FIRO-159109 format. One record per residue (C-alpha): residue number from 1; residue in three letters; z, x, y. Coordinates in Angstrom, 2 decimals. Layout:
<sites>
num; residuo; w; u; v
NUM; ALA; Z; X; Y
...
</sites>
This chain:
<sites>
num; residuo; w; u; v
1; MET; 74.01; 57.09; 64.09
2; ASN; 76.21; 55.58; 66.79
3; ALA; 76.98; 56.95; 70.24
4; ASN; 80.22; 58.61; 69.07
5; THR; 78.41; 60.52; 66.34
6; ILE; 75.65; 61.68; 68.68
7; PHE; 78.19; 62.78; 71.31
8; GLN; 80.27; 64.80; 68.83
9; SER; 77.19; 66.45; 67.31
10; VAL; 75.68; 67.41; 70.67
11; LEU; 79.03; 68.64; 71.99
12; PHE; 79.53; 70.88; 68.98
13; ILE; 76.05; 72.43; 69.15
14; VAL; 76.32; 73.05; 72.90
15; VAL; 79.74; 74.72; 72.56
16; LEU; 78.52; 76.82; 69.62
17; LEU; 75.39; 78.11; 71.37
18; ALA; 77.27; 78.80; 74.60
19; ALA; 79.92; 80.83; 72.78
20; ALA; 77.33; 82.72; 70.72
21; VAL; 76.07; 84.60; 73.80
22; PRO; 79.28; 86.52; 74.67
23; ALA; 80.09; 86.91; 70.98
24; ALA; 76.71; 88.58; 70.42
25; ARG; 77.26; 90.89; 73.37
26; TYR; 80.61; 91.98; 71.94
27; LEU; 79.30; 92.42; 68.39
28; SER; 76.41; 94.57; 69.61
29; ALA; 78.74; 96.77; 71.63
30; VAL; 81.08; 97.22; 68.67
31; MET; 78.31; 98.26; 66.30
32; ASP; 76.76; 100.82; 68.67
33; GLY; 80.19; 102.15; 69.68
34; SER; 79.87; 101.33; 73.38
35; SER; 82.59; 98.66; 73.44
36; ARG; 85.72; 99.46; 75.43
37; VAL; 87.76; 98.25; 72.47
38; VAL; 86.14; 100.91; 70.28
39; ARG; 87.00; 103.59; 72.82
40; VAL; 90.61; 102.42; 73.18
41; PHE; 91.25; 102.24; 69.45
42; GLY; 89.13; 105.28; 68.65
43; PRO; 92.14; 107.43; 67.65
44; LEU; 93.22; 104.81; 65.10
45; GLU; 89.70; 104.55; 63.72
46; ARG; 89.36; 108.33; 63.41
47; ALA; 92.77; 108.55; 61.74
48; LEU; 91.61; 106.07; 59.10
49; TYR; 88.52; 108.19; 58.46
50; ARG; 90.63; 111.33; 58.05
51; ILE; 92.95; 109.58; 55.58
52; ALA; 89.99; 108.29; 53.56
53; GLY; 88.06; 111.56; 53.77
54; VAL; 85.09; 109.93; 55.49
55; ASP; 82.65; 111.96; 57.59
56; ALA; 81.93; 109.41; 60.33
57; GLY; 79.06; 111.45; 61.74
58; ARG; 77.08; 111.52; 58.50
59; GLU; 74.71; 108.60; 58.09
60; MET; 73.32; 107.32; 54.78
61; ASN; 69.89; 106.48; 53.46
62; TRP; 69.44; 103.02; 51.96
63; LYS; 70.22; 104.12; 48.40
64; GLN; 73.49; 105.76; 49.41
65; TYR; 74.37; 102.68; 51.49
66; ALA; 73.64; 100.40; 48.52
67; ILE; 75.68; 102.51; 46.10
68; ALA; 78.64; 102.55; 48.49
69; THR; 78.38; 98.78; 48.95
70; ILE; 78.34; 97.99; 45.23
71; ALA; 80.96; 100.58; 44.27
72; PHE; 83.37; 99.44; 46.98
73; ASN; 83.07; 95.78; 46.02
74; ALA; 83.27; 96.51; 42.29
75; LEU; 86.55; 98.36; 42.85
76; GLY; 87.76; 95.43; 44.95
77; ALA; 86.97; 93.04; 42.11
78; LEU; 88.82; 95.27; 39.63
79; PHE; 91.90; 95.42; 41.87
80; LEU; 91.93; 91.65; 42.41
81; TYR; 91.49; 91.02; 38.68
82; ALA; 94.49; 93.24; 37.92
83; LEU; 96.57; 91.48; 40.58
84; LEU; 95.76; 88.05; 39.15
85; ARG; 96.65; 89.17; 35.63
86; LEU; 99.89; 90.89; 36.65
87; GLN; 101.19; 88.52; 39.34
88; GLY; 103.92; 87.21; 37.03
89; LEU; 105.50; 90.69; 37.04
90; LEU; 105.19; 91.29; 40.78
91; PRO; 107.32; 90.21; 43.76
92; GLY; 106.26; 87.62; 46.33
93; ASN; 106.19; 84.91; 43.68
94; PRO; 108.97; 82.41; 44.48
95; GLN; 107.47; 79.74; 42.19
96; GLN; 107.32; 82.20; 39.26
97; PHE; 103.63; 81.65; 38.51
98; GLY; 102.35; 83.42; 35.41
99; PRO; 99.11; 85.37; 34.95
100; MET; 95.67; 83.79; 35.07
101; THR; 93.60; 83.70; 31.89
102; VAL; 91.13; 86.53; 31.33
103; ASP; 88.08; 84.41; 32.12
104; GLY; 89.79; 82.65; 35.03
105; ALA; 90.90; 85.94; 36.62
106; PHE; 87.45; 87.47; 36.17
107; ASN; 85.78; 84.43; 37.73
108; THR; 88.19; 84.40; 40.66
109; ALA; 87.87; 88.15; 41.30
110; VAL; 84.07; 87.97; 41.33
111; SER; 84.21; 84.80; 43.41
112; PHE; 86.24; 86.27; 46.27
113; VAL; 84.50; 89.66; 46.26
114; THR; 81.09; 87.97; 46.56
115; ASN; 82.21; 85.78; 49.48
116; THR; 81.80; 82.69; 47.27
117; ASN; 85.45; 81.63; 46.84
118; TRP; 84.59; 79.33; 43.96
119; GLN; 87.94; 77.99; 42.71
120; ASP; 88.33; 76.58; 39.21
121; TYR; 92.12; 76.40; 39.59
122; THR; 94.72; 74.65; 41.75
123; PRO; 95.88; 77.40; 44.15
124; GLU; 99.31; 75.96; 44.98
125; GLN; 100.08; 75.74; 41.24
126; THR; 98.52; 79.03; 40.14
127; VAL; 98.53; 81.82; 42.74
128; SER; 101.58; 83.62; 44.17
129; TYR; 102.06; 84.44; 47.85
130; LEU; 101.52; 88.15; 47.15
131; THR; 98.23; 87.43; 45.40
132; GLN; 97.14; 85.15; 48.23
133; MET; 97.86; 87.81; 50.87
134; LEU; 97.14; 91.13; 49.16
135; GLY; 94.34; 89.89; 46.94
136; LEU; 92.48; 86.83; 48.18
137; THR; 92.95; 87.25; 51.93
138; VAL; 92.05; 90.95; 51.85
139; GLN; 88.83; 90.14; 50.01
140; ASN; 88.12; 87.40; 52.55
141; PHE; 88.02; 90.12; 55.20
142; LEU; 86.13; 92.70; 53.15
143; SER; 83.49; 90.38; 51.68
144; ALA; 82.76; 89.01; 55.15
145; ALA; 82.53; 92.52; 56.57
146; THR; 80.14; 93.49; 53.76
147; GLY; 77.74; 90.70; 54.67
148; ILE; 77.80; 91.59; 58.36
149; ILE; 77.16; 95.30; 57.88
150; VAL; 74.27; 94.68; 55.47
151; VAL; 72.43; 92.65; 58.10
152; ILE; 73.28; 95.28; 60.73
153; ALA; 71.69; 97.88; 58.45
154; LEU; 68.59; 95.68; 58.15
155; ILE; 68.42; 95.27; 61.92
156; ARG; 68.60; 99.05; 62.30
157; GLY; 65.62; 99.22; 59.97
158; PHE; 63.63; 97.14; 62.44
159; ALA; 65.00; 98.99; 65.48
160; ARG; 64.54; 102.57; 64.27
161; HIS; 61.29; 104.40; 63.60
162; THR; 60.52; 107.47; 61.47
163; ALA; 64.20; 107.54; 60.45
164; GLN; 65.62; 108.23; 57.02
165; THR; 69.05; 106.65; 57.53
166; ILE; 70.36; 103.16; 58.30
167; GLY; 73.98; 103.87; 59.22
168; ASN; 77.27; 104.81; 57.59
169; PHE; 78.74; 102.15; 55.28
170; TRP; 82.35; 103.20; 55.86
171; VAL; 82.07; 103.32; 59.64
172; ASP; 80.32; 99.96; 59.77
173; LEU; 82.88; 98.37; 57.45
174; THR; 85.82; 99.74; 59.44
175; ARG; 84.49; 98.66; 62.82
176; VAL; 83.58; 95.13; 61.76
177; THR; 86.96; 94.61; 60.13
178; LEU; 89.08; 96.29; 62.79
179; TYR; 87.34; 95.11; 65.96
180; VAL; 85.72; 91.81; 64.99
181; LEU; 87.31; 90.02; 62.07
182; VAL; 90.98; 90.91; 62.60
183; PRO; 91.24; 89.97; 66.31
184; MET; 89.12; 86.84; 65.92
185; SER; 91.21; 85.75; 62.94
186; ALA; 94.42; 86.25; 64.88
187; LEU; 93.10; 84.03; 67.68
188; VAL; 91.94; 81.28; 65.30
189; ALA; 95.22; 81.44; 63.35
190; ALA; 97.19; 80.95; 66.58
191; LEU; 95.06; 77.93; 67.50
192; LEU; 95.55; 76.42; 64.05
193; MET; 99.32; 76.98; 64.10
194; SER; 99.47; 75.19; 67.45
195; GLN; 97.99; 72.17; 65.66
196; GLY; 100.52; 72.25; 62.82
197; VAL; 99.00; 74.54; 60.17
198; ILE; 101.98; 76.12; 58.40
199; GLN; 102.74; 79.84; 58.22
200; ASN; 105.87; 80.79; 56.28
201; MET; 107.15; 82.53; 53.15
202; LYS; 109.49; 79.74; 52.01
203; ALA; 109.75; 78.50; 48.45
204; TYR; 108.35; 75.03; 47.84
205; GLN; 110.51; 72.28; 49.34
206; ASP; 111.79; 69.18; 47.50
207; VAL; 112.12; 66.19; 49.82
208; PRO; 113.00; 62.52; 49.21
209; ALA; 110.00; 60.37; 48.36
210; LEU; 108.91; 57.96; 51.06
211; GLN; 109.10; 55.16; 48.50
212; ALA; 110.89; 55.30; 45.16
213; SER; 108.69; 54.45; 42.18
214; THR; 108.36; 55.02; 38.45
215; TYR; 105.69; 56.46; 36.19
216; ALA; 105.09; 56.52; 32.44
217; ALA; 106.07; 59.90; 30.96
218; PRO; 105.93; 60.98; 27.29
219; LYS; 109.21; 60.44; 25.45
220; LEU; 110.92; 63.81; 24.91
221; ASP; 113.65; 65.05; 22.58
222; ALA; 116.73; 67.00; 23.60
223; GLN; 114.73; 70.24; 23.74
224; GLY; 112.17; 68.72; 26.09
225; ASN; 109.41; 68.43; 23.47
226; PRO; 107.43; 65.25; 22.69
227; VAL; 109.17; 63.11; 20.06
228; LYS; 107.38; 63.37; 16.68
229; ASP; 107.45; 61.41; 13.43
230; ASP; 108.18; 62.72; 9.93
231; LYS; 104.67; 64.17; 9.67
232; GLY; 105.00; 66.12; 12.89
233; ASN; 102.69; 63.85; 14.89
234; PRO; 103.59; 62.39; 18.30
235; VAL; 105.29; 59.00; 17.93
236; LYS; 103.01; 56.07; 18.81
237; ASP; 103.59; 52.38; 19.44
238; ASP; 102.04; 49.45; 17.56
239; LYS; 98.81; 49.81; 19.54
240; GLY; 98.42; 53.46; 18.69
241; ASN; 99.39; 54.74; 22.14
242; PRO; 101.93; 57.55; 22.66
243; VAL; 105.45; 56.26; 23.26
244; THR; 106.42; 56.64; 26.91
245; VAL; 109.47; 55.98; 29.03
246; ALA; 109.63; 54.76; 32.60
247; THR; 110.64; 57.77; 34.68
248; PRO; 111.91; 57.31; 38.24
249; LEU; 110.22; 59.27; 41.02
250; THR; 112.67; 59.84; 43.86
251; LYS; 111.49; 63.14; 45.32
252; GLN; 108.29; 65.08; 45.92
253; THR; 107.57; 68.79; 46.17
254; LEU; 105.87; 70.15; 49.29
255; ALA; 103.96; 73.40; 48.86
256; MET; 104.67; 76.06; 51.49
257; GLY; 103.14; 79.45; 52.26
258; PRO; 101.31; 81.72; 54.75
259; VAL; 98.45; 79.27; 55.26
260; ALA; 97.27; 79.83; 58.85
261; SER; 96.60; 83.56; 58.38
262; GLN; 94.38; 82.86; 55.37
263; GLU; 92.80; 79.74; 56.88
264; ALA; 91.47; 81.67; 59.87
265; ILE; 89.52; 84.30; 57.93
266; LYS; 88.58; 81.69; 55.33
267; MET; 86.51; 79.98; 58.03
268; LEU; 85.44; 82.94; 60.21
269; GLY; 84.26; 84.90; 57.19
270; THR; 82.48; 81.87; 55.69
271; ASN; 84.66; 82.38; 52.62
272; GLY; 85.86; 78.83; 51.99
273; GLY; 88.59; 79.21; 49.37
274; GLY; 91.53; 76.97; 50.24
275; PHE; 95.23; 77.76; 50.11
276; PHE; 95.58; 74.27; 48.64
277; ASN; 93.40; 72.48; 46.12
278; ALA; 92.44; 69.84; 48.71
279; ASN; 91.15; 72.67; 50.93
280; SER; 90.60; 71.64; 54.55
281; ALA; 91.34; 68.00; 53.72
282; HIS; 95.00; 69.01; 53.26
283; PRO; 97.15; 68.24; 56.33
284; TYR; 98.84; 71.65; 56.09
285; GLU; 95.43; 73.37; 56.32
286; ASN; 93.68; 71.04; 58.75
287; PRO; 96.05; 68.54; 60.38
288; THR; 94.17; 67.24; 63.44
289; PRO; 90.64; 66.47; 64.67
290; PHE; 90.89; 69.42; 67.07
291; ALA; 91.86; 71.74; 64.21
292; ASN; 88.85; 70.39; 62.32
293; PHE; 86.59; 71.16; 65.31
294; VAL; 88.01; 74.69; 65.52
295; GLN; 87.35; 75.25; 61.82
296; ILE; 83.73; 74.06; 62.02
297; PHE; 83.22; 76.27; 65.08
298; ALA; 84.79; 79.25; 63.28
299; ILE; 82.37; 78.83; 60.37
300; LEU; 79.25; 79.14; 62.52
301; ILE; 80.14; 81.33; 65.51
302; ILE; 79.50; 84.72; 63.85
303; PRO; 76.28; 83.66; 62.05
304; ALA; 74.93; 82.20; 65.31
305; ALA; 75.93; 85.27; 67.31
306; LEU; 74.30; 87.64; 64.81
307; CYS; 70.90; 86.08; 65.55
308; LEU; 71.28; 87.15; 69.16
309; VAL; 72.59; 90.55; 68.04
310; PHE; 69.27; 90.97; 66.23
311; GLY; 67.34; 90.43; 69.45
312; ARG; 69.57; 92.76; 71.45
313; MET; 69.45; 95.62; 68.94
314; ILE; 65.65; 95.61; 68.53
315; GLY; 65.13; 95.42; 72.29
316; ASP; 63.50; 91.96; 72.38
317; ARG; 66.02; 89.17; 72.81
318; ARG; 63.32; 86.53; 72.39
319; GLN; 63.09; 87.40; 68.70
320; GLY; 66.74; 86.57; 68.14
321; ILE; 66.46; 83.37; 70.14
322; ALA; 63.49; 82.25; 68.00
323; VAL; 65.44; 82.76; 64.77
324; LEU; 68.48; 80.98; 66.23
325; ALA; 66.25; 78.11; 67.38
326; ALA; 64.84; 77.66; 63.88
327; MET; 68.33; 77.55; 62.41
328; THR; 69.58; 75.12; 65.06
329; VAL; 66.68; 72.72; 64.56
330; ALA; 67.28; 72.65; 60.80
331; PHE; 71.03; 72.21; 61.32
332; THR; 70.53; 69.32; 63.74
333; VAL; 68.18; 67.49; 61.38
334; ALA; 70.59; 68.01; 58.47
335; VAL; 73.50; 66.59; 60.47
336; GLY; 71.41; 63.57; 61.42
337; VAL; 70.43; 62.84; 57.81
338; GLU; 73.93; 63.49; 56.46
339; VAL; 75.76; 61.28; 58.95
340; SER; 73.15; 58.52; 58.74
341; ALA; 73.35; 58.45; 54.93
342; GLU; 77.15; 58.21; 55.00
343; GLN; 77.25; 55.73; 57.88
344; ALA; 74.85; 53.42; 56.02
345; GLY; 77.54; 52.84; 53.42
346; ASN; 77.25; 51.68; 49.84
347; PRO; 75.01; 48.66; 49.12
348; THR; 77.17; 47.78; 46.12
349; LEU; 80.08; 47.11; 48.46
350; ALA; 77.82; 45.27; 50.89
351; ALA; 76.90; 42.88; 48.07
352; LEU; 80.62; 42.13; 47.73
353; HIS; 80.75; 41.27; 51.46
354; VAL; 82.85; 44.33; 52.32
355; ASP; 82.54; 45.10; 56.03
356; GLN; 81.20; 48.67; 56.38
357; SER; 80.23; 48.49; 60.04
358; ALA; 81.66; 50.98; 62.54
359; GLY; 84.03; 49.58; 65.13
360; ALA; 86.99; 50.38; 67.32
361; LEU; 89.40; 50.20; 64.38
362; GLN; 87.33; 51.65; 61.54
363; ALA; 84.75; 54.39; 61.02
364; GLY; 82.68; 52.16; 58.76
365; GLY; 80.15; 53.45; 56.26
366; ASN; 81.08; 55.33; 53.10
367; MET; 84.67; 56.43; 53.70
368; GLU; 85.39; 57.14; 50.03
369; GLY; 86.82; 60.64; 49.69
370; LYS; 87.10; 61.16; 53.45
371; GLU; 90.09; 61.67; 55.71
372; THR; 90.61; 58.81; 58.18
373; ARG; 91.71; 61.29; 60.86
374; PHE; 88.22; 62.83; 60.84
375; GLY; 85.93; 59.87; 60.21
376; ILE; 82.22; 59.93; 59.39
377; ALA; 81.03; 62.06; 62.32
378; GLN; 83.33; 65.09; 62.02
379; THR; 83.19; 64.94; 58.25
380; GLY; 79.38; 64.94; 58.30
381; ILE; 79.21; 67.89; 60.70
382; PHE; 81.73; 69.82; 58.59
383; THR; 79.83; 69.07; 55.36
384; VAL; 76.56; 70.35; 56.82
385; ALA; 78.19; 73.39; 58.44
386; THR; 80.02; 74.51; 55.31
387; THR; 76.92; 74.32; 53.10
388; ALA; 74.49; 75.60; 55.72
389; ALA; 76.71; 78.63; 56.22
390; SER; 77.62; 79.45; 52.59
391; CYS; 81.26; 78.77; 53.48
392; GLY; 82.21; 76.22; 50.84
393; ALA; 85.33; 74.91; 52.56
394; VAL; 85.53; 71.11; 52.45
395; ASP; 87.33; 68.43; 54.42
396; THR; 86.00; 65.68; 52.17
397; MET; 85.28; 65.10; 48.50
398; HIS; 81.61; 66.05; 48.13
399; ASP; 81.52; 64.25; 44.79
400; SER; 82.12; 60.98; 46.68
401; LEU; 79.16; 61.39; 49.04
402; THR; 76.27; 58.96; 48.74
403; PRO; 73.29; 60.30; 46.75
404; LEU; 71.40; 61.26; 49.92
405; GLY; 74.62; 62.49; 51.52
406; GLY; 75.12; 64.78; 48.52
407; LEU; 71.49; 65.89; 48.51
408; VAL; 71.77; 67.37; 52.02
409; PRO; 74.47; 69.97; 51.25
410; MET; 72.86; 70.74; 47.90
411; LEU; 69.47; 71.34; 49.52
412; LEU; 70.98; 73.49; 52.28
413; MET; 72.38; 75.78; 49.60
414; GLN; 69.15; 75.79; 47.64
415; LEU; 67.14; 76.81; 50.70
416; GLY; 68.97; 80.11; 50.40
417; GLU; 71.86; 79.52; 52.83
418; VAL; 69.63; 80.55; 55.74
419; VAL; 70.47; 77.73; 58.18
420; TYR; 72.96; 79.94; 60.06
421; GLY; 74.08; 81.04; 56.61
422; GLY; 77.03; 83.19; 55.65
423; VAL; 78.24; 85.93; 57.97
424; GLY; 75.41; 88.44; 57.71
425; SER; 73.86; 87.00; 54.56
426; GLY; 72.39; 84.04; 56.44
427; LEU; 70.53; 86.20; 58.92
428; TYR; 69.23; 88.74; 56.42
429; GLY; 68.08; 85.81; 54.28
430; MET; 66.25; 84.25; 57.23
431; LEU; 64.69; 87.59; 58.19
432; VAL; 63.37; 87.89; 54.64
433; PHE; 61.74; 84.48; 55.11
434; ALA; 60.37; 85.71; 58.45
435; LEU; 58.67; 88.59; 56.63
436; LEU; 57.26; 86.11; 54.12
437; ALA; 56.02; 83.87; 56.95
438; VAL; 54.17; 86.67; 58.76
439; PHE; 52.74; 87.83; 55.45
440; VAL; 51.29; 84.37; 54.77
441; ALA; 50.01; 84.17; 58.34
442; GLY; 48.41; 87.60; 57.99
443; LEU; 46.61; 86.50; 54.84
444; MET; 45.24; 83.43; 56.64
445; ILE; 43.78; 85.40; 59.54
446; GLY; 42.80; 88.53; 57.59
447; ARG; 45.15; 90.99; 59.32
448; THR; 47.83; 93.33; 58.03
449; PRO; 51.06; 91.43; 58.69
450; GLU; 53.55; 92.90; 61.14
451; TYR; 56.93; 91.82; 62.46
452; VAL; 58.71; 93.15; 65.56
453; GLY; 56.52; 96.24; 65.64
454; LYS; 56.63; 97.14; 61.93
455; LYS; 53.82; 96.75; 59.41
456; ILE; 54.77; 94.66; 56.40
457; GLU; 53.16; 96.21; 53.34
458; ALA; 53.25; 95.93; 49.55
459; TYR; 56.67; 97.54; 49.06
460; GLU; 58.40; 95.21; 51.50
461; MET; 56.77; 92.16; 49.92
462; LYS; 57.91; 93.20; 46.45
463; MET; 61.48; 93.36; 47.73
464; VAL; 61.01; 90.04; 49.57
465; SER; 59.83; 88.48; 46.30
466; ILE; 62.98; 89.62; 44.52
467; VAL; 65.21; 88.13; 47.22
468; VAL; 63.32; 84.83; 47.34
469; LEU; 62.99; 84.35; 43.56
470; LEU; 66.25; 85.72; 42.15
471; THR; 68.63; 83.02; 43.37
472; PRO; 66.46; 80.06; 42.26
473; LEU; 66.14; 81.67; 38.83
474; LEU; 69.92; 81.95; 38.56
475; VAL; 70.34; 78.31; 39.64
476; LEU; 67.69; 76.76; 37.41
477; ILE; 68.30; 78.90; 34.32
478; GLY; 72.07; 78.41; 34.62
479; THR; 71.64; 74.65; 34.99
480; SER; 69.26; 74.52; 32.02
481; ILE; 71.67; 76.40; 29.77
482; ALA; 74.55; 74.16; 30.84
483; VAL; 72.73; 70.90; 30.09
484; LEU; 71.56; 72.23; 26.72
485; ALA; 74.78; 73.87; 25.53
486; ASP; 77.59; 71.76; 24.07
487; ALA; 80.14; 73.75; 26.09
488; GLY; 78.26; 72.89; 29.28
489; LYS; 77.89; 69.20; 28.48
490; ALA; 81.59; 68.97; 27.56
491; GLY; 82.49; 69.42; 31.23
492; ILE; 80.54; 66.35; 32.38
493; LEU; 82.84; 63.46; 33.31
494; ASN; 80.09; 61.33; 34.88
495; PRO; 77.16; 60.95; 32.46
496; GLY; 73.69; 60.26; 33.81
497; PRO; 71.97; 61.54; 36.95
498; HIS; 75.24; 62.20; 38.78
499; GLY; 76.47; 64.40; 35.95
500; PHE; 73.25; 66.38; 36.18
501; SER; 73.71; 66.62; 39.96
502; GLU; 77.20; 68.04; 39.42
503; ILE; 75.87; 70.83; 37.21
504; LEU; 72.95; 71.56; 39.53
505; TYR; 75.34; 71.64; 42.50
506; ALA; 77.72; 74.00; 40.67
507; PHE; 75.06; 76.63; 39.96
508; SER; 73.46; 76.17; 43.40
509; SER; 76.87; 76.82; 44.93
510; ALA; 77.67; 79.82; 42.73
511; ALA; 74.31; 81.61; 42.95
512; ASN; 74.09; 81.09; 46.71
513; ASN; 77.71; 82.22; 47.19
514; ASN; 78.86; 78.94; 48.72
515; GLY; 81.82; 77.89; 46.59
516; SER; 81.97; 74.14; 47.23
517; ALA; 81.65; 71.76; 44.30
518; PHE; 81.05; 68.25; 43.07
519; ALA; 84.54; 68.17; 41.62
520; GLY; 83.72; 65.64; 38.89
521; LEU; 82.59; 68.54; 36.68
522; THR; 85.25; 70.32; 34.61
523; VAL; 84.54; 73.97; 35.36
524; GLY; 87.85; 75.60; 34.42
525; THR; 86.53; 76.53; 30.97
526; PRO; 85.40; 79.89; 29.56
527; PHE; 81.76; 78.72; 29.54
528; TYR; 81.61; 77.84; 33.21
529; ASN; 83.87; 80.73; 34.25
530; TRP; 81.56; 83.33; 32.69
531; MET; 78.32; 81.59; 33.66
532; THR; 79.22; 81.02; 37.31
533; ALA; 80.66; 84.56; 37.61
534; ILE; 77.30; 86.00; 36.50
535; ALA; 75.48; 83.76; 38.97
536; MET; 77.82; 84.76; 41.81
537; TRP; 77.60; 88.52; 41.21
538; PHE; 73.83; 88.74; 40.90
539; GLY; 73.29; 86.12; 43.60
540; ARG; 75.18; 88.41; 45.99
541; PHE; 74.34; 91.98; 45.05
542; GLY; 71.01; 91.24; 43.43
543; THR; 69.79; 90.29; 46.90
544; ILE; 71.75; 92.86; 48.93
545; VAL; 70.07; 95.82; 47.18
546; PRO; 66.46; 94.75; 47.95
547; VAL; 67.48; 93.86; 51.51
548; LEU; 68.80; 97.40; 51.99
549; ALA; 65.61; 98.74; 50.40
550; ILE; 63.61; 96.82; 53.02
551; ALA; 65.85; 98.29; 55.72
552; GLY; 65.23; 101.84; 54.50
553; SER; 61.48; 101.31; 54.25
554; LEU; 61.20; 99.79; 57.72
555; ALA; 63.35; 102.49; 59.33
556; ALA; 60.95; 105.16; 58.04
557; LYS; 57.88; 103.46; 59.53
558; LYS; 56.37; 104.14; 62.93
559; ARG; 56.51; 101.42; 65.53
560; ILE; 53.07; 99.94; 66.22
561; ALA; 51.92; 98.58; 69.54
562; THR; 51.43; 94.87; 70.10
563; THR; 47.78; 93.86; 70.47
564; SER; 45.90; 90.66; 71.22
565; GLY; 45.61; 90.04; 67.48
566; THR; 49.36; 90.30; 66.83
567; LEU; 51.04; 87.05; 65.80
568; PRO; 53.68; 86.18; 68.44
569; THR; 57.00; 85.81; 66.65
570; HIS; 59.11; 84.63; 69.55
571; GLY; 57.64; 81.24; 70.42
572; PRO; 57.69; 77.63; 69.16
573; LEU; 54.70; 78.23; 66.87
574; PHE; 56.57; 80.89; 64.91
575; VAL; 59.70; 78.71; 64.78
576; VAL; 57.62; 75.98; 63.12
577; LEU; 55.98; 78.52; 60.78
578; LEU; 59.35; 79.95; 59.79
579; LEU; 60.89; 76.54; 59.10
580; GLY; 57.79; 75.49; 57.19
581; THR; 58.00; 78.58; 54.99
582; VAL; 61.67; 77.97; 54.17
583; LEU; 61.08; 74.29; 53.39
584; LEU; 57.93; 74.94; 51.36
585; VAL; 59.60; 77.52; 49.13
586; GLY; 62.62; 75.25; 48.68
587; ALA; 60.50; 72.19; 47.90
588; LEU; 58.28; 73.96; 45.38
589; THR; 61.35; 75.34; 43.64
590; TYR; 63.83; 72.48; 43.57
591; VAL; 62.12; 69.09; 44.11
592; PRO; 61.78; 68.35; 40.36
593; ALA; 65.47; 69.05; 39.77
594; LEU; 66.55; 67.11; 42.86
595; ALA; 64.42; 64.16; 41.78
596; LEU; 66.25; 64.03; 38.43
597; GLY; 69.66; 64.10; 40.11
598; PRO; 70.18; 62.73; 43.63
599; GLY; 66.75; 61.08; 43.68
600; VAL; 67.32; 58.92; 40.60
601; GLU; 70.91; 58.21; 41.64
602; HIS; 69.79; 57.00; 45.08
603; LEU; 67.29; 54.59; 43.53
604; MET; 69.89; 53.32; 41.07
605; MET; 72.39; 52.67; 43.86
606; TRP; 69.98; 50.71; 46.04
607; LEU; 68.44; 48.82; 43.10
608; GLY; 71.87; 47.91; 41.79
609; ALA; 71.26; 49.59; 38.44
</sites>
């Protein structure tokens, strides 16, 4: 790592942590109703409750909260599916895009409802403006709000005692959307538009090409169909290749659309689905280094702030700081490894005497698949942030990362997206690991484990086991089926260890609700659409339900006093224990698979195989 990389990394972390403090204060005030904003907009909020028939004063137990969560999101998926299938008949479609396929629409609906935003299609060639705004963007808000309110419910479980309820799903959802996500998205969208991110409803624009050229196109008849011989087969030349004609290219089509409004919540909600296929590498989504910095910041600000919200709501801010410290340490190490791996470059090119050193005029290292306006440092920070936070947005081609550079984002997902993690989901995932850590510590010293004043007993550990084990099962079983099934192997474009890495990455991304991909794998097929949709749905709601069960169980318990035998969970020792637990579970689960993919590929690259 050079001085520029270190400076950018330190600057980002300092800005993030400094901004997390006021953001946490605001979030806490919104959720307990003490914020001035809540009081000012109270009439609007109450009007929404009256229209929806919601009794805002009636709280729910964990089962009612879970049912409301799943039912609401299932209806959202159904609505989005219908919109994707019917978009060809609806307005707001200047390019006249037709309906998605059944499996493609199902996959996309599940993807956006689960906060994954896995995209097996090219958005600017598939999805209308109406679908982008009414379907995908709406789910970007609602899926993010769902994650936040689930962790708030879990925090209430820690904060309350001898209580049977953990909040009201509809009130929590409304407040997070109305007072947190909407205003923050408006601010981020304004910043992005100032940098050149487009926001319009124009049809796509044809402009003269910068340089006229030609390309080989199939020879067509008068009806625009490929020319065929007497037997009805495409005409071929003497070498057996289809007959083509040189076609001049004098213009190019520029995609338009309401990008900034979707880009803001895409990042703030750790959603990740791009308006364009190139995602945040596209100049209309992410035109400048400052816009790139804003997007990375937007990914992590809410997850970081929620850690401090945890401390404030349970009445011991040190607990939130400890969790945030553990996440920040892991994030910093990941950035260091990622940037170092990419800055080291490719030894194959070094053997050809290609200069890969960093200098005043070049970033150096492995610049394949990266934008020159961002360079190694910002690209590395973005790559770590988007996979640490279950966002999935990309400003580089992850498939072009070095083997170790690709291992870092893959491992961050496989650890459970708990290094900051998705909005809400990252913190409730890390708190589950905290319960596991104190349970292990309790076994070692022969005491009943406890965390922030609550005893951790058999029921909680059963739910913890479900959360910890479910996602790895989805990843490993899904990967196994894909490498065994002909339909799964048909999507591999890069045979060998990298092809295996692409499949492992795909299911790691889907089950952990990330959405990024090693794009060398062809996933727009019925096999991968159905398989990844199953992984996304159960990876999301199969963990949310046991988390809410933990919240309900903890809320009903009495608070116990701290004694001399209580394990301190707010100091450096617990931070190390927590990180060790996360890494140990991840290593025991995934090291064999990682060795077969990135591990073998790294050795092959450096040995010149």
